N, C-alpha and C positions, 0 to 999 in steps of 0.2 A: 902185241898189245897187253896180254895178260902178264907177261914177264916184266914189261916196263912198269905196269901198274904195281906189281908186287915190289919191285925195287924202290919205286918212288915213295909208296906210303905204307907198305906192309899190310894193306887193308884186308886182303883175303885171309892171311894167316892170323891176324888179330881177331877178326870176326869169328873164324872157325874155332880157334883155340879157346878164346875167352868164354864163348857161349856154350861150348861143349862141356866146360867144367862148371858153368853156373847159369842155368836158365830159370828165371823166376816163373812161378805158376801164375796163370792168368786169372785164377778164381780167388785171388786173395784181396779183392776189393781195391780201394784206392791205393793202399800200400803196395799191392801187387802191380798195379798200373804204373806207379812211379818207379818201381823196381825195373819194369820192362823198359821204360824210357831211359833210365840210367844204364841199363844193359846195352841199349842201342848206342848210347854215347861212348860207353867203355869199349864197345866193339869198333869204334872209329867213325860213326855217323855224326856229322856236325849238326847240332840242333839249335833251334831258336823258338821262343814261345809264340803260340798262335792263339787266335780267338777260339771261343767255344759256344755251344748253343745255350741260349737263355730264354726260356719260355717260347720256344719255336722261333726265336729271333737270334740275332748274333750278339755276342757280348760287346761288340764294338759300338753298339747303339746307333749305328748308321741306318737311317731309314732306307729300306730297300737294298740292304747290303747284297751285292750280287753273288757272294760266295760265303754265306754264313757258316762260321765255325771252321773255315778252311784256309784262312789267310793269316800271315804273321801279324803281330800286334804293332810292330815297328817297321817303318820304311827302311831302317838300317839292318834288316834281317841278314843280309849277306855278310856284313862285317861282324854282326853279333853272333852268328852261328859258331858253335863251339862244342868241343867234347869234354870241357872241363867240368868235372863232377860237382865241385863246390858251387860253380855258377848255376848249373842246372838245378841243383837242390835249392838254391836261393829263389830262383824263378818259381819252382814248384811250391815252395813254402808260401811265397807271396800270393800266388794265385793257384790254389790246388786243383781247380777245375780246368785249367788251361790245357788245350791241345799243344802239340809241338810239331813244327815242320822240320824236315831235314833238307838242307841245301844240296842240290845236285850239282854235278860237274866238279866236285872237289875230290871225294872219295868214290862216289858211285853215280851212275845214271839210273833213270827209271824209264822203262818202256810201259806205257799206260794205255790199256786197250779196253773196249767194251767188255762187260763181264761175261756174256755168253761166248764171245770170241775167245776171251782169255781162258775160260774153262776148257773149251775145245782144244786150244793150242797147248795148254798145260798137259792134258791127257796125251796128246800126240807126242809131245817132247819127251815125257817120261817113258812112254812106250818105246820110243826110239833110243832110250838110254842116254839122252843128252843131259848134261849137268845144268839144271835149270837155275838153281840159286834161290834166294829168298823171294817169296811172292805174298802179296797182300790183296784182300778184297776191300774196296773203298766205296762206302755209301750205298751198296746194293746195286751199283750200275757200272763200276769200273774194276779192273784188275791191274795191279802194279807188279811188274817184274823188275826186281832190283838187279843191276848188272855192274860190272866194273865200268869206270868212267873212261871216256875217250881222252880225258886229261885236259890240262891247260898248258899248251906249248909255250915256250919262251918267245917264239916268233909267231906273230899273227898269221904270216903266210903259211905256216904249217897247220893252221886250223882247218879241219875238215867240215865244211858247211853241209847241212842236211835239211831238206825241205820238211822233214818231220820234226825238227827242233821246236820245242814248245816252251813258251814263256808264260808266266801267269796271266799277262794281259791278252794273250792270243789263244787261250785254251778253247774258246768257242769255235775257233777256226779249224780245230782238229777233232771232229767227232769220232774219227776212227782211231788210228794209232797216233799217240803223242810220245815224243822222245824228250824227256826232261833231262837236260844236261846243264851246261854253264848258264847261270842266270835264272834258273828255275828252282822249284821246290815241290815236295809232296808232303802230305801229313804222314808222320811216322806212327805206326801202330803202337799201342792202342789209342784211338782217338774217337771222340763222340761227335755226332752230327745231329742237326735238327731232325725231329720225327723219329727219335729212337734208332737212328741209323748209326753206323760205326765204321771204323777202319781197323781191320784185324789181320793178323798173320795167318796165312794158309800154310806156308813153309817158312820157318824161322831163319834167323840170321846165322844159325850154325851151318847153313849151306853156303859154301864159298861163292863169291860173286863171279858169274861167268862173263866171258866176252860177249857184248851185246849182239855181235854179228852171228853168233851161234844160234840165237833165238829169232833173229829178225825175219827170216824167210817164212818160218812157220806162223809167226804172229801176223805178218802182213797178209798171208794167205787166208788165215782164219778171219781177219778183219774184212777182207774183200768178200768172202763168202757170207759173213754176217750182214754186210751192207747190201749184198745182192738179195739175200732172203728178205730183208726189210723192204727193199724196193719192190720185190715181187708181191709181197703181202699188201703193199699200198695200192697196187693196181686192182680195179674192180674185176671180178670174175666174169667171163663171158658165157652166156647161156646158149 
């Protein structure tokens, strides 16, 4: 999988080489934020503009928006997604407050887990010496593990279906582990969310994208234990 990914897109090498030589600082205000977005695109992540928080609401002005600040601004986000610097700079100049999404299933997938489970899993993975890759915390309740993609095979029969596959319209069905691959997206850090929440890198894109299967067992185990702890806490204690 990893070798095929490298041959097809050169994504791991591009991400690792480019960002080792040039990582913008996160404390440079909006200029630094835009530089980080451009760095993600230069490293190979396909981006498209997304909504942003506006007075505790969503900039899309939809009443009762179910995902304020988290969704693309266009229904054509899959075809819009690009790494072209000039296009991204035009989007950023037109709407400097906009968040950006990165389309998964092209260069990368994302394994998306509850924050507590993700922190536990990250500690276990690093202690075991496993190459984890880029990781972000999202909104104070989720952790995103960026991995190599399973790809888009030429023949549909070669596609590997997975019950964890997560699309934007089905995210509520996956309170545990979500696998964002073809047809899905996540916010790319740095991003702002309502209530002064954010999406930020824990481990940056200088870390090569790992095969998702190297992380999956530890992540699913942590999610199962996290869900079990929540269920136990929900039961009333017996005197």
